[in-house]
PDB file as gemmi writes it, atoms N, CA and C in Angstrom:
CRYST1    1.000    1.000    1.000  90.00  90.00  90.00 P 1                      
ATOM      1  N   UNK A   1       0.527  -0.839  -0.146  1.00  0.00           N  
ATOM      2  CA  UNK A   1       0.197   0.007   0.120  1.00  0.00           C  
ATOM      3  C   UNK A   1       0.812   0.886  -0.060  1.00  0.00           C  
ATOM      4  N   UNK A   2       1.778   1.429   0.981  1.00  0.00           N  
ATOM      5  CA  UNK A   2       2.795   2.326   0.748  1.00  0.00           C  
ATOM      6  C   UNK A   2       3.258   2.526  -0.035  1.00  0.00           C  
ATOM      7  N   UNK A   3       4.167   1.537  -1.167  1.00  0.00           N  
ATOM      8  CA  UNK A   3       4.578   2.458  -2.395  1.00  0.00           C  
ATOM      9  C   UNK A   3       4.523   3.291  -3.157  1.00  0.00           C  
ATOM     10  N   UNK A   4       2.772   3.574  -3.776  1.00  0.00           N  
ATOM     11  CA  UNK A   4       2.518   4.171  -4.810  1.00  0.00           C  
ATOM     12  C   UNK A   4       1.601   4.494  -4.628  1.00  0.00           C  
ATOM     13  N   UNK A   5       1.378   5.000  -3.295  1.00  0.00           N  
ATOM     14  CA  UNK A   5       0.315   5.768  -2.457  1.00  0.00           C  
ATOM     15  C   UNK A   5       0.079   7.214  -3.117  1.00  0.00           C  
ATOM     16  N   UNK A   6       1.705   7.921  -3.706  1.00  0.00           N  
ATOM     17  CA  UNK A   6       1.979   9.247  -4.278  1.00  0.00           C  
ATOM     18  C   UNK A   6       1.423   9.719  -5.499  1.00  0.00           C  
ATOM     19  N   UNK A   7       1.158   8.180  -6.235  1.00  0.00           N  
ATOM     20  CA  UNK A   7       0.447   8.538  -7.564  1.00  0.00           C  
ATOM     21  C   UNK A   7      -0.947   8.876  -7.846  1.00  0.00           C  
ATOM     22  N   UNK A   8      -1.022   9.877  -8.754  1.00  0.00           N  
ATOM     23  CA  UNK A   8      -2.548  10.272  -8.501  1.00  0.00           C  
ATOM     24  C   UNK A   8      -3.126   9.224  -9.050  1.00  0.00           C  
ATOM     25  N   UNK A   9      -2.834   8.613  -9.877  1.00  0.00           N  
ATOM     26  CA  UNK A   9      -4.141   7.413 -10.575  1.00  0.00           C  
ATOM     27  C   UNK A   9      -3.883   5.789  -9.843  1.00  0.00           C  
ATOM     28  N   UNK A  10      -2.736   5.772  -8.717  1.00  0.00           N  
ATOM     29  CA  UNK A  10      -2.798   4.463  -7.570  1.00  0.00           C  
ATOM     30  C   UNK A  10      -3.926   4.103  -7.254  1.00  0.00           C  
ATOM     31  N   UNK A  11      -4.472   3.058  -7.393  1.00  0.00           N  
ATOM     32  CA  UNK A  11      -5.918   2.556  -7.103  1.00  0.00           C  
ATOM     33  C   UNK A  11      -7.133   2.833  -7.401  1.00  0.00           C  
ATOM     34  N   UNK A  12      -7.228   3.393  -8.656  1.00  0.00           N  
ATOM     35  CA  UNK A  12      -8.025   4.132  -9.474  1.00  0.00           C  
ATOM     36  C   UNK A  12      -8.296   5.783  -8.885  1.00  0.00           C  
ATOM     37  N   UNK A  13      -7.071   6.199  -8.215  1.00  0.00           N  
ATOM     38  CA  UNK A  13      -7.195   7.750  -7.905  1.00  0.00           C  
ATOM     39  C   UNK A  13      -7.550   7.810  -6.537  1.00  0.00           C  
ATOM     40  N   UNK A  14      -7.958   9.429  -6.430  1.00  0.00           N  
ATOM     41  CA  UNK A  14      -8.166   9.298  -4.989  1.00  0.00           C  
ATOM     42  C   UNK A  14      -9.166   9.146  -4.480  1.00  0.00           C  
ATOM     43  N   UNK A  15     -10.661   9.653  -4.812  1.00  0.00           N  
ATOM     44  CA  UNK A  15     -11.901   9.406  -4.668  1.00  0.00           C  
ATOM     45  C   UNK A  15     -12.598   8.130  -5.096  1.00  0.00           C  
ATOM     46  N   UNK A  16     -11.479   7.073  -5.633  1.00  0.00           N  
ATOM     47  CA  UNK A  16     -12.040   5.687  -6.396  1.00  0.00           C  
ATOM     48  C   UNK A  16     -12.599   4.581  -5.129  1.00  0.00           C  
ATOM     49  N   UNK A  17     -13.819   4.207  -5.166  1.00  0.00           N  
ATOM     50  CA  UNK A  17     -13.924   3.333  -4.254  1.00  0.00           C  
ATOM     51  C   UNK A  17     -13.086   2.217  -3.806  1.00  0.00           C  
ATOM     52  N   UNK A  18     -11.856   1.966  -4.640  1.00  0.00           N  
ATOM     53  CA  UNK A  18     -11.086   0.804  -4.238  1.00  0.00           C  
ATOM     54  C   UNK A  18     -10.405   1.637  -3.112  1.00  0.00           C  
ATOM     55  N   UNK A  19      -9.557   2.597  -3.639  1.00  0.00           N  
ATOM     56  CA  UNK A  19      -8.628   3.706  -2.639  1.00  0.00           C  
ATOM     57  C   UNK A  19      -9.315   3.847  -1.445  1.00  0.00           C  
ATOM     58  N   UNK A  20     -10.666   4.367  -1.440  1.00  0.00           N  
ATOM     59  CA  UNK A  20     -11.091   4.911  -0.101  1.00  0.00           C  
ATOM     60  C   UNK A  20     -11.427   3.207   0.791  1.00  0.00           C  
ATOM     61  N   UNK A  21     -11.593   2.237   0.038  1.00  0.00           N  
ATOM     62  CA  UNK A  21     -11.719   1.085   1.086  1.00  0.00           C  
ATOM     63  C   UNK A  21     -10.367   0.682   1.568  1.00  0.00           C  
ATOM     64  N   UNK A  22      -9.236   1.085   0.807  1.00  0.00           N  
ATOM     65  CA  UNK A  22      -8.189   0.523   1.361  1.00  0.00           C  
ATOM     66  C   UNK A  22      -7.656   1.774   2.589  1.00  0.00           C  
ATOM     67  N   UNK A  23      -8.252   2.566   2.386  1.00  0.00           N  
ATOM     68  CA  UNK A  23      -7.784   3.574   3.697  1.00  0.00           C  
ATOM     69  C   UNK A  23      -8.509   3.562   4.885  1.00  0.00           C  
ATOM     70  N   UNK A  24      -9.923   2.872   4.346  1.00  0.00           N  
ATOM     71  CA  UNK A  24     -10.729   2.428   5.630  1.00  0.00           C  
ATOM     72  C   UNK A  24     -10.394   1.531   6.191  1.00  0.00           C  
ATOM     73  N   UNK A  25      -9.721   0.211   5.370  1.00  0.00           N  
ATOM     74  CA  UNK A  25      -9.355  -0.639   6.249  1.00  0.00           C  
ATOM     75  C   UNK A  25      -8.478  -0.478   7.002  1.00  0.00           C  
ATOM     76  N   UNK A  26      -7.042   0.488   6.655  1.00  0.00           N  
ATOM     77  CA  UNK A  26      -6.080   0.587   7.153  1.00  0.00           C  
ATOM     78  C   UNK A  26      -6.592   1.535   8.571  1.00  0.00           C  
ATOM     79  N   UNK A  27      -7.474   2.551   8.504  1.00  0.00           N  
ATOM     80  CA  UNK A  27      -7.679   3.368   9.725  1.00  0.00           C  
ATOM     81  C   UNK A  27      -8.462   2.795  10.686  1.00  0.00           C  
ATOM     82  N   UNK A  28      -9.632   1.626  10.094  1.00  0.00           N  
ATOM     83  CA  UNK A  28     -10.321   1.054  10.867  1.00  0.00           C  
ATOM     84  C   UNK A  28      -9.338   0.017  12.058  1.00  0.00           C  
ATOM     85  N   UNK A  29      -8.365  -0.700  11.514  1.00  0.00           N  
ATOM     86  CA  UNK A  29      -7.613  -1.869  12.407  1.00  0.00           C  
ATOM     87  C   UNK A  29      -7.211  -1.058  13.548  1.00  0.00           C  
ATOM     88  N   UNK A  30      -6.470   0.229  13.313  1.00  0.00           N  
ATOM     89  CA  UNK A  30      -6.078   1.411  14.314  1.00  0.00           C  
ATOM     90  C   UNK A  30      -7.446   1.964  15.558  1.00  0.00           C  
ATOM     91  N   UNK A  31      -8.322   1.927  14.452  1.00  0.00           N  
ATOM     92  CA  UNK A  31      -9.075   3.030  15.327  1.00  0.00           C  
ATOM     93  C   UNK A  31     -10.191   2.135  15.924  1.00  0.00           C  
ATOM     94  N   UNK A  32     -10.741   0.772  15.773  1.00  0.00           N  
ATOM     95  CA  UNK A  32     -11.300  -0.241  16.727  1.00  0.00           C  
ATOM     96  C   UNK A  32     -10.298  -0.797  17.536  1.00  0.00           C  
ATOM     97  N   UNK A  33      -9.061  -1.032  16.861  1.00  0.00           N  
ATOM     98  CA  UNK A  33      -8.280  -0.985  18.250  1.00  0.00           C  
ATOM     99  C   UNK A  33      -8.012  -0.146  19.390  1.00  0.00           C  
ATOM    100  N   UNK A  34      -7.885   1.136  19.097  1.00  0.00           N  
ATOM    101  CA  UNK A  34      -7.928   2.179  20.176  1.00  0.00           C  
ATOM    102  C   UNK A  34      -9.204   2.127  20.973  1.00  0.00           C  
ATOM    103  N   UNK A  35     -10.131   1.966  20.165  1.00  0.00           N  
ATOM    104  CA  UNK A  35     -11.434   1.560  21.082  1.00  0.00           C  
ATOM    105  C   UNK A  35     -11.729   0.617  21.886  1.00  0.00           C  
ATOM    106  N   UNK A  36     -10.783  -0.540  21.464  1.00  0.00           N  
ATOM    107  CA  UNK A  36     -11.026  -1.843  22.213  1.00  0.00           C  
ATOM    108  C   UNK A  36     -10.046  -1.341  23.453  1.00  0.00           C  
ATOM    109  N   UNK A  37      -8.819  -0.650  23.537  1.00  0.00           N  
ATOM    110  CA  UNK A  37      -7.921  -0.480  24.119  1.00  0.00           C  
ATOM    111  C   UNK A  37      -8.985   0.158  25.475  1.00  0.00           C  
ATOM    112  N   UNK A  38      -9.410   1.592  24.745  1.00  0.00           N  
ATOM    113  CA  UNK A  38     -10.263   2.021  25.952  1.00  0.00           C  
ATOM    114  C   UNK A  38     -10.987   1.512  26.658  1.00  0.00           C  
ATOM    115  N   UNK A  39     -11.591   0.593  25.757  1.00  0.00           N  
ATOM    116  CA  UNK A  39     -12.403   0.038  26.840  1.00  0.00           C  
ATOM    117  C   UNK A  39     -11.875  -1.026  28.015  1.00  0.00           C  
ATOM    118  N   UNK A  40     -10.924  -1.701  27.643  1.00  0.00           N  
ATOM    119  CA  UNK A  40     -10.175  -2.570  28.751  1.00  0.00           C  
ATOM    120  C   UNK A  40      -9.298  -1.402  30.106  1.00  0.00           C  
ATOM    121  N   UNK A  41      -9.118   0.050  29.400  1.00  0.00           N  
ATOM    122  CA  UNK A  41      -8.798   0.722  30.209  1.00  0.00           C  
ATOM    123  C   UNK A  41     -10.280   1.295  31.432  1.00  0.00           C  
ATOM    124  N   UNK A  42     -11.302   1.303  30.409  1.00  0.00           N  
ATOM    125  CA  UNK A  42     -12.672   1.896  31.287  1.00  0.00           C  
ATOM    126  C   UNK A  42     -12.919   0.493  32.566  1.00  0.00           C  
ATOM    127  N   UNK A  43     -12.674  -0.747  32.244  1.00  0.00           N  
ATOM    128  CA  UNK A  43     -12.898  -1.529  32.810  1.00  0.00           C  
ATOM    129  C   UNK A  43     -12.221  -1.776  34.233  1.00  0.00           C  
ATOM    130  N   UNK A  44     -10.853  -0.896  33.752  1.00  0.00           N  
ATOM    131  CA  UNK A  44     -10.208  -1.251  35.396  1.00  0.00           C  
ATOM    132  C   UNK A  44     -10.664   0.063  36.146  1.00  0.00           C  
ATOM    133  N   UNK A  45     -11.701   0.646  35.767  1.00  0.00           N  
ATOM    134  CA  UNK A  45     -12.389   1.949  36.749  1.00  0.00           C  
ATOM    135  C   UNK A  45     -13.722   1.731  37.114  1.00  0.00           C  
ATOM    136  N   UNK A  46     -14.147   1.252  35.874  1.00  0.00           N  
ATOM    137  CA  UNK A  46     -15.739   1.037  36.246  1.00  0.00           C  
ATOM    138  C   UNK A  46     -16.466  -0.756  36.286  1.00  0.00           C  
ATOM    139  N   UNK A  47     -17.093  -1.167  37.165  1.00  0.00           N  
ATOM    140  CA  UNK A  47     -16.910  -2.491  37.420  1.00  0.00           C  
ATOM    141  C   UNK A  47     -18.311  -2.223  36.564  1.00  0.00           C  
ATOM    142  N   UNK A  48     -18.332  -3.497  35.399  1.00  0.00           N  
ATOM    143  CA  UNK A  48     -19.510  -3.748  34.849  1.00  0.00           C  
ATOM    144  C   UNK A  48     -19.880  -5.237  35.336  1.00  0.00           C  
ATOM    145  N   UNK A  49     -21.174  -5.787  35.079  1.00  0.00           N  
ATOM    146  CA  UNK A  49     -21.341  -6.808  35.334  1.00  0.00           C  
ATOM    147  C   UNK A  49     -20.562  -7.961  33.915  1.00  0.00           C  
ATOM    148  N   UNK A  50     -20.302  -9.191  34.557  1.00  0.00           N  
ATOM    149  CA  UNK A  50     -19.332  -9.943  33.537  1.00  0.00           C  
ATOM    150  C   UNK A  50     -20.196 -10.664  32.246  1.00  0.00           C  
ATOM    151  N   UNK A  51     -21.411 -10.489  32.432  1.00  0.00           N  
ATOM    152  CA  UNK A  51     -22.085 -10.979  31.076  1.00  0.00           C  
ATOM    153  C   UNK A  51     -22.167  -9.885  30.066  1.00  0.00           C  
ATOM    154  N   UNK A  52     -22.112  -8.826  30.520  1.00  0.00           N  
ATOM    155  CA  UNK A  52     -21.622  -7.015  29.843  1.00  0.00           C  
ATOM    156  C   UNK A  52     -20.663  -6.870  29.164  1.00  0.00           C  
ATOM    157  N   UNK A  53     -19.807  -7.247  30.039  1.00  0.00           N  
ATOM    158  CA  UNK A  53     -17.998  -7.545  29.551  1.00  0.00           C  
ATOM    159  C   UNK A  53     -18.053  -8.460  28.383  1.00  0.00           C  
ATOM    160  N   UNK A  54     -18.127  -9.663  28.827  1.00  0.00           N  
ATOM    161  CA  UNK A  54     -17.888 -10.696  28.160  1.00  0.00           C  
ATOM    162  C   UNK A  54     -18.737 -10.277  26.403  1.00  0.00           C  
ATOM    163  N   UNK A  55     -19.811  -9.798  26.243  1.00  0.00           N  
ATOM    164  CA  UNK A  55     -20.695  -9.473  25.466  1.00  0.00           C  
ATOM    165  C   UNK A  55     -19.748  -8.579  24.499  1.00  0.00           C  
ATOM    166  N   UNK A  56     -19.069  -7.392  25.096  1.00  0.00           N  
ATOM    167  CA  UNK A  56     -18.373  -6.359  24.828  1.00  0.00           C  
ATOM    168  C   UNK A  56     -17.211  -6.598  23.913  1.00  0.00           C  
ATOM    169  N   UNK A  57     -16.728  -7.578  24.802  1.00  0.00           N  
ATOM    170  CA  UNK A  57     -15.389  -8.104  24.468  1.00  0.00           C  
ATOM    171  C   UNK A  57     -15.533  -8.252  23.638  1.00  0.00           C  
ATOM    172  N   UNK A  58     -16.438  -9.920  22.995  1.00  0.00           N  
ATOM    173  CA  UNK A  58     -16.341 -10.503  21.733  1.00  0.00           C  
ATOM    174  C   UNK A  58     -16.982  -9.608  20.449  1.00  0.00           C  
ATOM    175  N   UNK A  59     -17.581  -8.674  20.849  1.00  0.00           N  
ATOM    176  CA  UNK A  59     -18.141  -7.920  19.749  1.00  0.00           C  
ATOM    177  C   UNK A  59     -17.160  -6.626  19.120  1.00  0.00           C  
ATOM    178  N   UNK A  60     -16.132  -6.571  19.792  1.00  0.00           N  
ATOM    179  CA  UNK A  60     -15.059  -5.473  19.698  1.00  0.00           C  
ATOM    180  C   UNK A  60     -13.447  -6.569  19.335  1.00  0.00           C  
ATOM    181  N   UNK A  61     -13.745  -7.665  19.538  1.00  0.00           N  
ATOM    182  CA  UNK A  61     -12.626  -8.649  18.790  1.00  0.00           C  
ATOM    183  C   UNK A  61     -13.217  -9.039  17.483  1.00  0.00           C  
ATOM    184  N   UNK A  62     -14.436  -9.499  17.172  1.00  0.00           N  
ATOM    185  CA  UNK A  62     -14.708  -9.651  15.775  1.00  0.00           C  
ATOM    186  C   UNK A  62     -15.093  -8.323  15.098  1.00  0.00           C  
ATOM    187  N   UNK A  63     -15.098  -7.531  15.615  1.00  0.00           N  
ATOM    188  CA  UNK A  63     -14.833  -5.894  14.688  1.00  0.00           C  
ATOM    189  C   UNK A  63     -13.749  -5.728  14.343  1.00  0.00           C  
ATOM    190  N   UNK A  64     -12.869  -5.869  15.093  1.00  0.00           N  
ATOM    191  CA  UNK A  64     -11.516  -5.351  14.988  1.00  0.00           C  
ATOM    192  C   UNK A  64     -10.828  -6.529  14.030  1.00  0.00           C  
ATOM    193  N   UNK A  65     -11.287  -7.706  13.779  1.00  0.00           N  
ATOM    194  CA  UNK A  65     -10.856  -8.600  12.665  1.00  0.00           C  
ATOM    195  C   UNK A  65     -11.635  -8.342  11.400  1.00  0.00           C  
ATOM    196  N   UNK A  66     -13.233  -8.409  11.047  1.00  0.00           N  
ATOM    197  CA  UNK A  66     -13.850  -8.030  10.046  1.00  0.00           C  
ATOM    198  C   UNK A  66     -13.622  -6.933   9.420  1.00  0.00           C  
ATOM    199  N   UNK A  67     -13.785  -5.535  10.267  1.00  0.00           N  
ATOM    200  CA  UNK A  67     -14.046  -4.637   9.601  1.00  0.00           C  
ATOM    201  C   UNK A  67     -12.557  -4.125   8.889  1.00  0.00           C  
ATOM    202  N   UNK A  68     -11.168  -4.364   8.939  1.00  0.00           N  
ATOM    203  CA  UNK A  68     -10.637  -4.402   7.679  1.00  0.00           C  
ATOM    204  C   UNK A  68     -10.259  -4.821   6.926  1.00  0.00           C  
ATOM    205  N   UNK A  69     -10.801  -6.253   6.975  1.00  0.00           N  
ATOM    206  CA  UNK A  69     -10.994  -7.476   6.270  1.00  0.00           C  
ATOM    207  C   UNK A  69     -11.630  -7.280   5.082  1.00  0.00           C  
ATOM    208  N   UNK A  70     -12.885  -6.965   5.574  1.00  0.00           N  
ATOM    209  CA  UNK A  70     -14.252  -6.440   4.563  1.00  0.00           C  
ATOM    210  C   UNK A  70     -13.606  -5.096   4.225  1.00  0.00           C  
ATOM    211  N   UNK A  71     -12.856  -4.335   4.301  1.00  0.00           N  
ATOM    212  CA  UNK A  71     -12.822  -3.408   3.450  1.00  0.00           C  
ATOM    213  C   UNK A  71     -11.740  -3.353   2.521  1.00  0.00           C  
ATOM    214  N   UNK A  72     -10.747  -4.815   3.001  1.00  0.00           N  
ATOM    215  CA  UNK A  72      -9.278  -4.942   2.029  1.00  0.00           C  
ATOM    216  C   UNK A  72     -10.249  -5.647   0.790  1.00  0.00           C  
ATOM    217  N   UNK A  73     -11.132  -6.784   1.427  1.00  0.00           N  
ATOM    218  CA  UNK A  73     -12.006  -7.565   0.247  1.00  0.00           C  
ATOM    219  C   UNK A  73     -13.017  -6.596  -0.637  1.00  0.00           C  
ATOM    220  N   UNK A  74     -13.572  -5.785  -0.282  1.00  0.00           N  
ATOM    221  CA  UNK A  74     -14.217  -4.741  -1.137  1.00  0.00           C  
ATOM    222  C   UNK A  74     -13.423  -3.849  -1.795  1.00  0.00           C  
ATOM    223  N   UNK A  75     -12.387  -3.667  -1.491  1.00  0.00           N  
ATOM    224  CA  UNK A  75     -11.695  -2.915  -2.545  1.00  0.00           C  
ATOM    225  C   UNK A  75     -10.775  -3.954  -3.600  1.00  0.00           C  
ATOM    226  N   UNK A  76     -10.880  -5.371  -3.370  1.00  0.00           N  
ATOM    227  CA  UNK A  76     -10.363  -6.023  -3.816  1.00  0.00           C  
ATOM    228  C   UNK A  76     -11.896  -6.212  -5.251  1.00  0.00           C  
ATOM    229  N   UNK A  77     -12.605  -6.936  -4.585  1.00  0.00           N  
ATOM    230  CA  UNK A  77     -14.428  -7.398  -5.312  1.00  0.00           C  
ATOM    231  C   UNK A  77     -15.165  -6.499  -4.634  1.00  0.00           C  
ATOM    232  N   UNK A  78     -15.872  -5.706  -5.392  1.00  0.00           N  
ATOM    233  CA  UNK A  78     -17.125  -4.823  -4.856  1.00  0.00           C  
ATOM    234  C   UNK A  78     -18.079  -5.294  -4.155  1.00  0.00           C  
ATOM    235  N   UNK A  79     -18.474  -6.886  -4.607  1.00  0.00           N  
ATOM    236  CA  UNK A  79     -19.741  -7.479  -4.004  1.00  0.00           C  
ATOM    237  C   UNK A  79     -19.436  -7.822  -2.731  1.00  0.00           C  
ATOM    238  N   UNK A  80     -18.138  -7.802  -1.821  1.00  0.00           N  
ATOM    239  CA  UNK A  80     -17.684  -8.216  -0.629  1.00  0.00           C  
ATOM    240  C   UNK A  80     -18.444  -6.824   0.034  1.00  0.00           C  
ATOM    241  N   UNK A  81     -18.937  -5.709  -0.154  1.00  0.00           N  
ATOM    242  CA  UNK A  81     -19.637  -4.720   0.583  1.00  0.00           C  
ATOM    243  C   UNK A  81     -20.826  -4.994   0.897  1.00  0.00           C  
ATOM    244  N   UNK A  82     -21.212  -6.281   0.456  1.00  0.00           N  
ATOM    245  CA  UNK A  82     -22.707  -6.935   1.404  1.00  0.00           C  
ATOM    246  C   UNK A  82     -22.322  -7.454   2.380  1.00  0.00           C  
ATOM    247  N   UNK A  83     -21.474  -7.107   3.146  1.00  0.00           N  
ATOM    248  CA  UNK A  83     -20.712  -8.323   4.397  1.00  0.00           C  
ATOM    249  C   UNK A  83     -20.519  -6.937   5.347  1.00  0.00           C  
ATOM    250  N   UNK A  84     -20.852  -5.636   5.051  1.00  0.00           N  
ATOM    251  CA  UNK A  84     -20.613  -4.807   6.218  1.00  0.00           C  
ATOM    252  C   UNK A  84     -21.369  -5.112   7.131  1.00  0.00           C  
ATOM    253  N   UNK A  85     -22.514  -5.455   7.143  1.00  0.00           N  
ATOM    254  CA  UNK A  85     -23.555  -5.706   8.204  1.00  0.00           C  
ATOM    255  C   UNK A  85     -22.704  -6.601   9.529  1.00  0.00           C  
ATOM    256  N   UNK A  86     -21.834  -7.548   9.007  1.00  0.00           N  
ATOM    257  CA  UNK A  86     -21.582  -7.883  10.403  1.00  0.00           C  
ATOM    258  C   UNK A  86     -20.046  -7.079  11.324  1.00  0.00           C  
ATOM    259  N   UNK A  87     -19.070  -6.685  10.575  1.00  0.00           N  
ATOM    260  CA  UNK A  87     -18.276  -5.448  11.250  1.00  0.00           C  
ATOM    261  C   UNK A  87     -19.320  -4.569  12.087  1.00  0.00           C  
ATOM    262  N   UNK A  88     -20.404  -3.745  11.338  1.00  0.00           N  
ATOM    263  CA  UNK A  88     -21.125  -2.716  12.032  1.00  0.00           C  
ATOM    264  C   UNK A  88     -21.866  -3.570  13.350  1.00  0.00           C  
ATOM    265  N   UNK A  89     -22.383  -4.359  13.124  1.00  0.00           N  
ATOM    266  CA  UNK A  89     -23.153  -5.144  14.433  1.00  0.00           C  
ATOM    267  C   UNK A  89     -22.456  -5.047  15.439  1.00  0.00           C  
ATOM    268  N   UNK A  90     -20.831  -5.697  15.249  1.00  0.00           N  
ATOM    269  CA  UNK A  90     -20.100  -6.488  15.766  1.00  0.00           C  
ATOM    270  C   UNK A  90     -19.819  -4.927  16.970  1.00  0.00           C  
ATOM    271  N   UNK A  91     -19.389  -3.889  16.133  1.00  0.00           N  
ATOM    272  CA  UNK A  91     -19.305  -2.585  16.890  1.00  0.00           C  
ATOM    273  C   UNK A  91     -20.208  -2.297  17.407  1.00  0.00           C  
ATOM    274  N   UNK A  92     -21.571  -2.504  17.222  1.00  0.00           N  
ATOM    275  CA  UNK A  92     -22.678  -2.003  18.443  1.00  0.00           C  
ATOM    276  C   UNK A  92     -22.690  -3.036  19.461  1.00  0.00           C  
ATOM    277  N   UNK A  93     -22.585  -4.262  19.061  1.00  0.00           N  
ATOM    278  CA  UNK A  93     -22.804  -5.378  20.078  1.00  0.00           C  
ATOM    279  C   UNK A  93     -21.313  -5.034  21.356  1.00  0.00           C  
ATOM    280  N   UNK A  94     -20.425  -4.252  20.669  1.00  0.00           N  
ATOM    281  CA  UNK A  94     -19.526  -3.638  21.564  1.00  0.00           C  
ATOM    282  C   UNK A  94     -19.899  -2.677  22.666  1.00  0.00           C  
ATOM    283  N   UNK A  95     -20.546  -2.149  21.899  1.00  0.00           N  
ATOM    284  CA  UNK A  95     -20.883  -0.317  22.620  1.00  0.00           C  
ATOM    285  C   UNK A  95     -21.928  -0.540  23.063  1.00  0.00           C  
ATOM    286  N   UNK A  96     -23.085  -1.151  23.037  1.00  0.00           N  
ATOM    287  CA  UNK A  96     -24.477  -1.008  23.599  1.00  0.00           C  
ATOM    288  C   UNK A  96     -24.192  -1.687  25.258  1.00  0.00           C  
ATOM    289  N   UNK A  97     -23.895  -2.860  25.098  1.00  0.00           N  
ATOM    290  CA  UNK A  97     -23.907  -3.643  26.551  1.00  0.00           C  
ATOM    291  C   UNK A  97     -23.116  -2.576  27.724  1.00  0.00           C  
ATOM    292  N   UNK A  98     -22.285  -1.807  26.980  1.00  0.00           N  
ATOM    293  CA  UNK A  98     -21.608  -0.526  27.977  1.00  0.00           C  
ATOM    294  C   UNK A  98     -22.166   0.274  28.396  1.00  0.00           C  
ATOM    295  N   UNK A  99     -22.921   0.937  27.235  1.00  0.00           N  
ATOM    296  CA  UNK A  99     -24.138   1.793  27.943  1.00  0.00           C  
ATOM    297  C   UNK A  99     -25.215   1.536  28.878  1.00  0.00           C  
ATOM    298  N   UNK A 100     -25.754   0.244  28.187  1.00  0.00           N  
ATOM    299  CA  UNK A 100     -26.430  -0.418  29.249  1.00  0.00           C  
ATOM    300  C   UNK A 100     -26.290   0.002  30.413  1.00  0.00           C  
ATOM    301  N   UNK A 101     -24.697  -0.996  30.580  1.00  0.00           N  
ATOM    302  CA  UNK A 101     -24.656  -1.394  32.022  1.00  0.00           C  
ATOM    303  C   UNK A 101     -23.674  -0.594  32.707  1.00  0.00           C  
ATOM    304  N   UNK A 102     -23.506   0.936  32.015  1.00  0.00           N  
ATOM    305  CA  UNK A 102     -22.992   2.285  32.668  1.00  0.00           C  
ATOM    306  C   UNK A 102     -23.519   2.680  33.856  1.00  0.00           C  
ATOM    307  N   UNK A 103     -22.747   2.817  35.239  1.00  0.00           N  
ATOM    308  CA  UNK A 103     -23.571   3.412  36.171  1.00  0.00           C  
ATOM    309  C   UNK A 103     -23.819   4.172  36.328  1.00  0.00           C  
ATOM    310  N   UNK A 104     -25.235   4.674  36.386  1.00  0.00           N  
ATOM    311  CA  UNK A 104     -25.661   5.674  36.687  1.00  0.00           C  
ATOM    312  C   UNK A 104     -25.689   6.638  37.852  1.00  0.00           C  
ATOM    313  N   UNK A 105     -24.898   6.571  38.738  1.00  0.00           N  
ATOM    314  CA  UNK A 105     -23.923   7.371  39.674  1.00  0.00           C  
ATOM    315  C   UNK A 105     -22.651   7.586  39.657  1.00  0.00           C  
TER     316      UNK A 105                                                      
END                                                                             
């Protein structure tokens, strides 16, 4: 990815779907990884029920694996874009249990 990014026509040009998906896949790996990291830091400060923590952890793990993979696969073959609900639902399943179980006081 890093060898030819400076070329205007690389991966179809800056606005092309292929290049956008490659950029999104790259940043989603780090972004969701940071989200998972901050979730772990939150667990050291706030107590949540074990079931909520387990669901959120699995959701974030699935998201950090499937979002970049899905982005790169979509950059390769456009029909893979139909698999985006998998990582999106995984992120949602990581965030919602935290919000539900968040202590009110």
